[in-house]
N, C-alpha and C positions, 0 to 999 in steps of 0.2 A: 504494500500500500504506500503510494507516494503522496505526501501531503505538501501542498504549496501554500505558503503564507504570503499574502500580498495585501496592499491597500485596497479597501473596498471601493467599488464604483457605484454609481446611481443604480445600475442594473442589478446590483446585489441586494438592494434594499427590501425587496419582497421576501427573499430568503432570510435576510437579517430579521425582519419582523416575525417571520415564522419561528425562528430560534428564540426570539424574545418571548413570544407566547409560550413556547415549550418550557422556558425557564420559569415563567409565571406559574405554569401548571405544577412544575416540580416544587416551587416554593409555596404551594398551596394558596395561590392568589390568582386563580384562573380568569377572573374578570377584571383584574387591575390594570391591564394594558389599555391605554386610551389613545396612543399615537397611531398614525397611519403611515403608509409607505410615503405619501406626499410629505408628511411631517419630517420623516427621516431624510428625504431628498433635500428639502428646503433647508433643514438645520445642519446637514452634513456637507452639502455641496452648493449652497446658495452664495450670495454675495459676501456674507459674513459667517462662514462655517463655525459652529460651536463645538463640534466633536470630530474626532478622527476614528475611523473604524478599520480594523484589520480583519481579514477573513482567512479561514483555513479551508482550502479547496481540495477535495479528493475526487478523482475521476470526473472533474469538471463541475462538481456540485459542492456548494458551500456547506460545510458540516460543523463549522465553529466560527465564533467571532470574538473579538476583543474591542470594546468601544471605550475610548478615553477622551478626556477633555481637560483643559487647563483650569487650575484653581489658584487662589492666592492665599498663602499662609502668612500671617503677621509675624511668625517666627522664622520661617524658612524662605519666603518669597514665592516665586512661581513653582507650583508642584503639578504633577499629573495625577488625575483621578481616574482610576479604572472603574467605570460604571458597571460593566458586565464582561465576564469571560464565560462564554457559553460553548460547550461542545455537545453536539447531538449525542443523545444517550447511547446509541449503538456504537459510537466511536470513542467513548471514554475509555481510558486505560491504555491508549495506544500512543501516548506522547504528544497528542495534538494540543492539549492545554498547555503543556510545557513550551511547545513551539510558539504558541500565541503569547504566553507570558514573556518568553525570550524577546519577541518582537516588541512588546510594550516597553520592556526595560531598556532595550537597545534604542528605541525611539526616544524615550525619556532621557537617556544618557546623552544622546545627540543634542537634545534641547538644552542640556546643562542644568536640569532641575535638581533640587536637593532632596526630593522625596517623591515616591509613587505611593498612592494610598488607595484603599478600597475597603468595602464592607463585606462581611460574610455572616450568614445566619449562624447563631450559636448552636443550632442543632445539626448543622451540616458538617459533621465530623470529617467526612471525606475531603471536603474542600479545605477545612482548617488544616488537616494533616498535609495536604498537597502544598499549601502556602508555607507552612512552617518548615517543611522539607526543603523549600526553596530559599530559606533564610529570612522569610518575612516574620515580623513580630505581630502576633495577634493580641490586640490590646483589649483584654476582657473586662477591664475596669471602666470602659467608656460606653455610654449609651448613645444611640442615634436619636436625634431630635428632629422632628419634621412638623411643618404645618401643611396639611393638604389643602386642596382648593376650598373646601368648606371651612376649614380652620382659618384660612386667610380671609375669607368673606366675613366670618364671625368676628375676627380681630378688627377688621376695618369698621364693621358695624359698631363695635364697642368703642373704637376711637371717635367715630362720629357722634355717638351718644354722649360720650364724655365731654365733647367740645360744644355741646348744645348750650 
């Protein structure tokens, strides 16, 4: 099996979205994905791309992705955030995830960033072991904090009510 890692193109975005949906199912969030292929194309290949995507192609079919974007750390400066590293379930355990992570780290090194960061679910022991085996530090004493769309709306409503 020959695996080719390359930068994604607009034509890959349908398959990228399929893999994103596969990940959502694996993470027990089957209805959480709200983006479309058009969103991926616009945000990854438009006038101001906000992410870079690498794909793992086997026999002409994308079977894995790594999607990254820049962040700014007040302690480190520009860092790269790995949003998702996804390998089609039937191809896991064949080194594809390693090749994708290699590409992300190489890309980040060329950018001269001081850190690559990402999140992993605390119950995903396979992924945790994979990352730790690569030398990554899993920071179990940090919690992820988010405001979803409804949370943002509620926050704004509270701000408006407080300013009345």
